[in-house]
C-alpha positions as YAML, in Angstrom:
chain: A
units: angstrom
residues:
- id: 1
  name: MET
  ca: [7.74, 28.50, 22.97]
- id: 2
  name: TRP
  ca: [7.15, 32.47, 21.99]
- id: 3
  name: LEU
  ca: [7.97, 32.03, 18.02]
- id: 4
  name: VAL
  ca: [5.45, 31.18, 15.04]
- id: 5
  name: ASP
  ca: [6.21, 27.37, 13.49]
- id: 6
  name: GLY
  ca: [7.22, 26.92, 9.77]
- id: 7
  name: LEU
  ca: [7.75, 30.48, 9.03]
- id: 8
  name: LYS
  ca: [10.42, 31.88, 6.84]
- id: 9
  name: HIS
  ca: [10.88, 34.14, 9.72]
- id: 10
  name: ASN
  ca: [10.48, 34.70, 13.52]
- id: 11
  name: LEU
  ca: [7.60, 36.04, 14.47]
- id: 12
  name: LEU
  ca: [7.06, 37.14, 18.16]
- id: 13
  name: SER
  ca: [3.58, 37.18, 19.43]
- id: 14
  name: ILE
  ca: [2.95, 39.88, 20.98]
- id: 15
  name: SER
  ca: [-0.02, 38.64, 23.28]
- id: 16
  name: GLN
  ca: [1.82, 36.13, 24.71]
- id: 17
  name: PHE
  ca: [3.89, 38.51, 25.88]
- id: 18
  name: CYS
  ca: [0.85, 39.80, 27.27]
- id: 19
  name: ASP
  ca: [-0.18, 36.91, 29.16]
- id: 20
  name: ASN
  ca: [3.20, 36.19, 30.20]
- id: 21
  name: GLY
  ca: [3.84, 39.06, 32.53]
- id: 22
  name: TYR
  ca: [5.52, 41.67, 29.75]
- id: 23
  name: ASP
  ca: [4.81, 44.93, 28.69]
- id: 24
  name: VAL
  ca: [5.26, 45.57, 25.16]
- id: 25
  name: LEU
  ca: [6.04, 49.76, 24.41]
- id: 26
  name: PHE
  ca: [6.16, 50.35, 21.52]
- id: 27
  name: VAL
  ca: [6.86, 54.07, 20.26]
- id: 28
  name: LYS
  ca: [7.96, 55.53, 16.68]
- id: 29
  name: SER
  ca: [10.94, 53.88, 15.96]
- id: 30
  name: ASN
  ca: [11.65, 51.27, 18.45]
- id: 31
  name: CYS
  ca: [9.56, 48.74, 20.75]
- id: 32
  name: THR
  ca: [10.53, 47.80, 24.39]
- id: 33
  name: VAL
  ca: [9.64, 44.71, 26.00]
- id: 34
  name: ILE
  ca: [10.05, 45.24, 29.72]
- id: 35
  name: ASN
  ca: [9.05, 42.95, 32.90]
- id: 36
  name: THR
  ca: [5.68, 43.60, 34.90]
- id: 37
  name: HIS
  ca: [7.59, 42.87, 37.50]
- id: 38
  name: ASP
  ca: [10.67, 44.47, 38.51]
- id: 39
  name: GLN
  ca: [10.16, 47.15, 35.41]
- id: 40
  name: SER
  ca: [13.28, 45.60, 33.58]
- id: 41
  name: ILE
  ca: [13.76, 45.84, 29.77]
- id: 42
  name: VAL
  ca: [14.09, 42.65, 28.46]
- id: 43
  name: PHE
  ca: [15.07, 43.21, 25.01]
- id: 44
  name: LYS
  ca: [14.43, 46.15, 23.01]
- id: 45
  name: GLY
  ca: [13.34, 45.77, 18.99]
- id: 46
  name: LYS
  ca: [14.12, 48.25, 16.58]
- id: 47
  name: ARG
  ca: [11.68, 49.65, 13.35]
- id: 48
  name: ARG
  ca: [13.50, 48.92, 9.72]
- id: 49
  name: ASN
  ca: [10.03, 50.57, 7.35]
- id: 50
  name: ASN
  ca: [6.85, 49.01, 8.75]
- id: 51
  name: VAL
  ca: [8.38, 46.21, 11.18]
- id: 52
  name: TYR
  ca: [9.68, 45.97, 13.87]
- id: 53
  name: LYS
  ca: [12.46, 43.56, 13.61]
- id: 54
  name: ILE
  ca: [14.69, 41.70, 16.57]
- id: 55
  name: ASN
  ca: [18.68, 41.07, 16.64]
- id: 56
  name: PHE
  ca: [19.28, 37.76, 17.58]
- id: 57
  name: LEU
  ca: [23.11, 38.42, 17.95]
- id: 58
  name: GLU
  ca: [22.82, 41.08, 20.39]
- id: 59
  name: LEU
  ca: [20.94, 38.88, 22.61]
- id: 60
  name: THR
  ca: [23.41, 37.04, 23.78]
- id: 61
  name: ASP
  ca: [24.47, 39.43, 26.56]
- id: 62
  name: GLN
  ca: [20.82, 39.22, 27.40]
- id: 63
  name: LYS
  ca: [21.04, 36.06, 27.91]
- id: 64
  name: VAL
  ca: [16.69, 35.32, 25.99]
- id: 65
  name: LEU
  ca: [17.18, 32.07, 25.74]
- id: 66
  name: CYS
  ca: [13.38, 31.72, 24.61]
- id: 67
  name: LEU
  ca: [14.19, 32.91, 21.46]
- id: 68
  name: LEU
  ca: [18.14, 31.99, 20.74]
- id: 69
  name: SER
  ca: [16.87, 28.83, 20.92]
- id: 70
  name: MET
  ca: [15.69, 28.89, 17.46]
- id: 71
  name: SER
  ca: [19.36, 30.66, 15.96]
- id: 72
  name: ASP
  ca: [21.02, 28.40, 17.23]
- id: 73
  name: LYS
  ca: [23.74, 26.97, 15.25]
- id: 74
  name: LYS
  ca: [23.35, 23.23, 16.11]
- id: 75
  name: TRP
  ca: [19.67, 23.37, 14.20]
- id: 76
  name: LEU
  ca: [21.75, 24.46, 11.78]
- id: 77
  name: TRP
  ca: [23.56, 21.48, 10.95]
- id: 78
  name: HIS
  ca: [20.30, 19.33, 12.10]
- id: 79
  name: ARG
  ca: [18.26, 20.61, 9.13]
- id: 80
  name: MET
  ca: [21.66, 20.67, 6.99]
- id: 81
  name: LEU
  ca: [22.02, 17.48, 7.70]
- id: 82
  name: GLY
  ca: [18.39, 16.05, 6.48]
- id: 83
  name: HIS
  ca: [17.32, 16.87, 10.15]
- id: 84
  name: ALA
  ca: [19.25, 13.40, 11.46]
- id: 85
  name: ASN
  ca: [18.45, 12.23, 14.73]
- id: 86
  name: TRP
  ca: [20.49, 13.82, 17.94]
- id: 87
  name: ARG
  ca: [21.70, 10.71, 18.33]
- id: 88
  name: LEU
  ca: [23.82, 10.29, 14.99]
- id: 89
  name: ILE
  ca: [25.31, 13.94, 15.19]
- id: 90
  name: SER
  ca: [26.30, 13.68, 18.35]
- id: 91
  name: LYS
  ca: [28.79, 10.68, 16.69]
- id: 92
  name: LEU
  ca: [29.26, 11.84, 13.86]
- id: 93
  name: SER
  ca: [31.09, 15.55, 16.26]
- id: 94
  name: LYS
  ca: [32.24, 13.04, 18.52]
- id: 95
  name: LEU
  ca: [34.08, 11.10, 16.02]
- id: 96
  name: GLN
  ca: [34.82, 13.71, 13.74]
- id: 97
  name: LEU
  ca: [33.67, 12.44, 10.75]
- id: 98
  name: VAL
  ca: [32.07, 16.10, 8.75]
- id: 99
  name: ARG
  ca: [34.57, 19.17, 8.72]
- id: 100
  name: GLY
  ca: [33.07, 22.17, 10.86]
- id: 101
  name: LEU
  ca: [30.37, 20.28, 13.10]
- id: 102
  name: LEU
  ca: [29.65, 21.55, 15.97]
- id: 103
  name: ASP
  ca: [31.05, 19.80, 19.40]
- id: 104
  name: ILE
  ca: [27.26, 18.67, 20.30]
- id: 105
  name: ASP
  ca: [26.74, 16.09, 22.87]
- id: 106
  name: TYR
  ca: [23.58, 14.13, 22.24]
- id: 107
  name: HIS
  ca: [19.88, 15.55, 24.19]
- id: 108
  name: SER
  ca: [16.56, 13.71, 23.95]
- id: 109
  name: ASP
  ca: [15.01, 17.16, 25.08]
- id: 110
  name: PRO
  ca: [14.99, 18.88, 21.03]
- id: 111
  name: LEU
  ca: [11.55, 19.07, 19.32]
- id: 112
  name: CYS
  ca: [11.39, 19.43, 15.61]
- id: 113
  name: GLY
  ca: [8.27, 20.64, 14.16]
- id: 114
  name: ALA
  ca: [9.57, 19.31, 10.73]
- id: 115
  name: CYS
  ca: [10.20, 15.69, 12.42]
- id: 116
  name: GLN
  ca: [7.39, 14.93, 14.25]
- id: 117
  name: LYS
  ca: [5.68, 15.27, 10.63]
- id: 118
  name: GLY
  ca: [7.86, 13.69, 8.01]
- id: 119
  name: LYS
  ca: [8.96, 10.65, 11.04]
- id: 120
  name: ILE
  ca: [6.95, 7.31, 11.63]
- id: 121
  name: ILE
  ca: [8.04, 5.53, 14.94]
- id: 122
  name: LYS
  ca: [7.85, 2.10, 15.39]
- id: 123
  name: THR
  ca: [10.22, -0.70, 17.56]
- id: 124
  name: SER
  ca: [12.79, -1.72, 14.81]
- id: 125
  name: PHE
  ca: [14.09, -4.95, 14.83]
- id: 126
  name: LYS
  ca: [17.90, -5.91, 16.52]
- id: 127
  name: SER
  ca: [20.56, -4.89, 14.30]
- id: 128
  name: LYS
  ca: [23.21, -8.43, 13.28]
- id: 129
  name: ASP
  ca: [26.54, -7.70, 14.96]
- id: 130
  name: ILE
  ca: [28.94, -8.97, 12.68]
- id: 131
  name: VAL
  ca: [29.16, -7.58, 8.50]
- id: 132
  name: SER
  ca: [28.88, -10.66, 6.18]
- id: 133
  name: THR
  ca: [30.96, -8.68, 3.41]
- id: 134
  name: SER
  ca: [34.43, -8.88, 2.73]
- id: 135
  name: ARG
  ca: [33.93, -6.03, 0.33]
- id: 136
  name: PRO
  ca: [32.29, -3.47, -2.16]
- id: 137
  name: LEU
  ca: [30.08, -4.86, -4.24]
- id: 138
  name: GLU
  ca: [29.67, -8.25, -2.81]
- id: 139
  name: LEU
  ca: [26.75, -8.15, -1.87]
- id: 140
  name: LEU
  ca: [23.73, -5.42, -3.35]
- id: 141
  name: HIS
  ca: [20.83, -4.58, -1.47]
- id: 142
  name: ILE
  ca: [17.88, -3.27, -3.63]
- id: 143
  name: ASP
  ca: [14.36, -1.95, -3.23]
- id: 144
  name: LEU
  ca: [11.67, -0.08, -5.09]
- id: 145
  name: PHE
  ca: [9.52, 1.89, -2.94]
- id: 146
  name: GLY
  ca: [6.13, 4.01, -4.64]
- id: 147
  name: PRO
  ca: [4.66, 4.42, -6.73]
- id: 148
  name: VAL
  ca: [4.52, 8.28, -4.97]
- id: 149
  name: SER
  ca: [0.94, 9.60, -5.24]
- id: 150
  name: THR
  ca: [2.08, 13.38, -7.35]
- id: 151
  name: THR
  ca: [4.73, 12.67, -11.18]
- id: 152
  name: SER
  ca: [8.58, 15.16, -10.05]
- id: 153
  name: ILE
  ca: [9.12, 17.25, -12.57]
- id: 154
  name: TYR
  ca: [10.78, 14.78, -14.57]
- id: 155
  name: GLY
  ca: [7.72, 13.08, -14.94]
- id: 156
  name: SER
  ca: [8.97, 9.52, -12.22]
- id: 157
  name: LYS
  ca: [7.07, 8.23, -10.04]
- id: 158
  name: TYR
  ca: [9.13, 5.53, -9.00]
- id: 159
  name: GLY
  ca: [12.70, 4.87, -7.21]
- id: 160
  name: LEU
  ca: [15.39, 2.09, -7.28]
- id: 161
  name: VAL
  ca: [17.01, 2.03, -4.11]
- id: 162
  name: ILE
  ca: [20.56, 0.55, -4.26]
- id: 163
  name: VAL
  ca: [22.50, -0.24, -0.73]
- id: 164
  name: ASP
  ca: [26.57, -1.78, -0.89]
- id: 165
  name: ASP
  ca: [26.66, -4.04, 2.38]
- id: 166
  name: TYR
  ca: [30.08, -3.64, 2.80]
- id: 167
  name: SER
  ca: [30.52, -0.21, 2.56]
- id: 168
  name: ARG
  ca: [26.48, 0.45, 3.35]
- id: 169
  name: TRP
  ca: [27.16, 3.52, -0.37]
- id: 170
  name: SER
  ca: [24.17, 4.59, -1.83]
- id: 171
  name: GLN
  ca: [22.52, 5.47, -5.04]
- id: 172
  name: VAL
  ca: [18.44, 6.17, -6.43]
- id: 173
  name: LYS
  ca: [17.88, 5.79, -9.30]
- id: 174
  name: PHE
  ca: [14.47, 7.32, -10.42]
- id: 175
  name: LEU
  ca: [12.21, 5.92, -12.76]
- id: 176
  name: LYS
  ca: [8.86, 6.66, -14.51]
- id: 177
  name: SER
  ca: [7.22, 3.41, -14.33]
- id: 178
  name: LYS
  ca: [8.25, -0.25, -12.44]
- id: 179
  name: ASP
  ca: [9.36, -2.14, -16.54]
- id: 180
  name: ASP
  ca: [12.07, 0.36, -16.19]
- id: 181
  name: SER
  ca: [14.12, -1.47, -13.34]
- id: 182
  name: TYR
  ca: [15.71, -4.00, -15.58]
- id: 183
  name: ASP
  ca: [16.85, -1.18, -18.03]
- id: 184
  name: VAL
  ca: [18.12, 0.99, -14.92]
- id: 185
  name: PHE
  ca: [20.32, -1.72, -12.73]
- id: 186
  name: SER
  ca: [22.09, -3.56, -15.39]
- id: 187
  name: LYS
  ca: [23.23, 0.03, -16.84]
- id: 188
  name: PHE
  ca: [24.50, 0.22, -12.84]
- id: 189
  name: CYS
  ca: [25.67, -2.69, -12.75]
- id: 190
  name: ILE
  ca: [27.57, -2.77, -15.89]
- id: 191
  name: GLN
  ca: [29.13, 1.01, -15.19]
- id: 192
  name: ILE
  ca: [30.07, 0.91, -12.03]
- id: 193
  name: GLN
  ca: [31.46, -2.77, -12.15]
- id: 194
  name: SER
  ca: [34.24, -1.10, -14.74]
- id: 195
  name: GLU
  ca: [34.50, 1.85, -12.38]
- id: 196
  name: LYS
  ca: [35.56, 0.57, -9.72]
- id: 197
  name: GLU
  ca: [36.89, -2.75, -11.18]
- id: 198
  name: LEU
  ca: [34.74, -4.94, -8.76]
- id: 199
  name: LYS
  ca: [32.39, -7.56, -9.67]
- id: 200
  name: ILE
  ca: [29.21, -7.72, -8.19]
- id: 201
  name: LEU
  ca: [28.67, -11.60, -6.26]
- id: 202
  name: LYS
  ca: [25.48, -11.57, -5.63]
- id: 203
  name: VAL
  ca: [21.95, -9.00, -5.72]
- id: 204
  name: ARG
  ca: [19.58, -9.36, -2.68]
- id: 205
  name: SER
  ca: [16.10, -8.50, -3.02]
- id: 206
  name: ASP
  ca: [12.29, -9.27, -2.79]
- id: 207
  name: HIS
  ca: [9.74, -10.89, -4.78]
- id: 208
  name: GLY
  ca: [8.51, -8.00, -6.26]
- id: 209
  name: GLY
  ca: [7.63, -8.57, -9.87]
- id: 210
  name: GLU
  ca: [10.01, -5.77, -11.22]
- id: 211
  name: PHE
  ca: [12.70, -8.32, -10.11]
- id: 212
  name: GLU
  ca: [11.63, -11.92, -9.91]
- id: 213
  name: ASN
  ca: [10.99, -12.42, -14.04]
- id: 214
  name: GLU
  ca: [12.90, -13.51, -17.05]
- id: 215
  name: PRO
  ca: [15.07, -10.86, -17.90]
- id: 216
  name: PHE
  ca: [16.85, -9.50, -14.76]
- id: 217
  name: GLU
  ca: [17.17, -13.83, -13.96]
- id: 218
  name: ILE
  ca: [19.02, -14.51, -17.92]
- id: 219
  name: PHE
  ca: [21.06, -10.90, -17.02]
- id: 220
  name: CYS
  ca: [22.22, -12.52, -13.69]
- id: 221
  name: GLU
  ca: [23.32, -15.59, -15.17]
- id: 222
  name: LYS
  ca: [24.98, -14.42, -17.87]
- id: 223
  name: HIS
  ca: [27.36, -11.96, -15.50]
- id: 224
  name: GLY
  ca: [27.63, -14.79, -12.55]
- id: 225
  name: ILE
  ca: [24.99, -13.34, -10.38]
- id: 226
  name: ILE
  ca: [23.44, -14.82, -7.36]
- id: 227
  name: HIS
  ca: [20.09, -13.60, -7.23]
- id: 228
  name: GLU
  ca: [19.31, -13.84, -3.85]
- id: 229
  name: PHE
  ca: [15.27, -13.39, -2.33]
- id: 230
  name: SER
  ca: [13.75, -12.96, 0.59]
- id: 231
  name: SER
  ca: [11.58, -14.34, 2.64]
- id: 232
  name: PRO
  ca: [7.69, -13.28, 1.16]
- id: 233
  name: ARG
  ca: [6.38, -10.83, 3.80]
- id: 234
  name: THR
  ca: [9.50, -10.92, 5.09]
- id: 235
  name: PRO
  ca: [10.86, -6.84, 4.58]
- id: 236
  name: GLN
  ca: [13.29, -7.42, 7.29]
- id: 237
  name: GLN
  ca: [15.75, -9.78, 5.69]
- id: 238
  name: ASN
  ca: [16.29, -7.16, 3.14]
- id: 239
  name: GLY
  ca: [16.43, -4.58, 5.84]
- id: 240
  name: VAL
  ca: [19.56, -2.87, 4.57]
- id: 241
  name: VAL
  ca: [17.62, -1.16, 2.10]
- id: 242
  name: GLU
  ca: [14.08, -1.44, 4.06]
- id: 243
  name: ARG
  ca: [15.50, 1.33, 6.26]
- id: 244
  name: LYS
  ca: [17.45, 2.64, 3.56]
- id: 245
  name: ASN
  ca: [13.67, 3.23, 2.32]
- id: 246
  name: ARG
  ca: [12.60, 5.22, 5.24]
- id: 247
  name: SER
  ca: [15.51, 6.85, 6.01]
- id: 248
  name: LEU
  ca: [15.91, 8.67, 2.46]
- id: 249
  name: GLN
  ca: [11.43, 8.76, 2.71]
- id: 250
  name: GLU
  ca: [11.50, 10.01, 6.10]
- id: 251
  name: MET
  ca: [14.21, 12.88, 5.45]
- id: 252
  name: ALA
  ca: [12.57, 14.15, 1.78]
- id: 253
  name: ARG
  ca: [9.62, 14.60, 4.19]
- id: 254
  name: THR
  ca: [11.41, 16.24, 6.69]
- id: 255
  name: MET
  ca: [13.11, 18.81, 3.79]
- id: 256
  name: LEU
  ca: [9.30, 19.43, 2.25]
- id: 257
  name: HIS
  ca: [7.64, 20.30, 5.40]
- id: 258
  name: GLU
  ca: [10.16, 22.65, 6.83]
- id: 259
  name: ASN
  ca: [11.31, 25.05, 2.97]
- id: 260
  name: ASN
  ca: [7.07, 24.16, 2.17]
- id: 261
  name: LEU
  ca: [7.64, 23.11, -1.39]
- id: 262
  name: ALA
  ca: [5.94, 21.74, -3.75]
- id: 263
  name: LYS
  ca: [4.69, 17.84, -4.10]
- id: 264
  name: HIS
  ca: [6.44, 17.31, -7.35]
- id: 265
  name: PHE
  ca: [10.21, 18.31, -6.00]
- id: 266
  name: TRP
  ca: [10.50, 15.17, -4.08]
- id: 267
  name: ALA
  ca: [12.99, 13.34, -6.06]
- id: 268
  name: GLU
  ca: [15.08, 16.25, -6.40]
- id: 269
  name: VAL
  ca: [14.92, 16.12, -2.03]
- id: 270
  name: VAL
  ca: [15.75, 11.62, -2.33]
- id: 271
  name: ASN
  ca: [18.48, 13.07, -3.91]
- id: 272
  name: THR
  ca: [19.49, 15.32, -1.72]
- id: 273
  name: ALA
  ca: [18.74, 13.78, 0.59]
...
């Protein structure tokens, strides 16, 4: 790999070219990389002010794959989709679910530095083969993540993740304190039921104090909502929102790493994800 990871622009390492059997000749107007074995010219770069630049588009005919790989449009889609894994991107491409997405086949070889930093690998539990609900808002999964070590721009330290079981539609509400969970969720329920003209039947959460309290239970009873709890120390029973939680945080970390953003932008990045 002759590219420096983490830079906004690709920077070529002259020492690595020399170590791998190439001569690099610099003159006033351009630079030339020459293969020492047959004296063939690999590519040329033109001087712009005090920098020697390579136009990647001019390298297509020369088939310089080690440089072209970083400018491949599939990597652009990988970043635009929040560093989604290649299996998912391939599926989106085959089912034509995203307008303009290239025809991308699944391959396990490419590695992304931001993904390696931002994602934690662990064996997952098997998912269900059936859909338990028959319409939107029949069951909502809710969970809270935080406190985040760095306060967001608007002072938030927690995120309330809400996932509809039927459609997997998701929304994140950002909170300054756990105590805000009831007010934010109750307002959300009233708003979404009015907007969709559907009634929420069930809500599933863990036994966190922000969900298992008297105001929360009174609200559920008043609006005819059944509040289900997962078993203690068994997060997989609330796995839909737990997995969404992890996905959002992984996407946020990878985007923060790749763009070298300050940590207090985490809420904006999660919201983008």
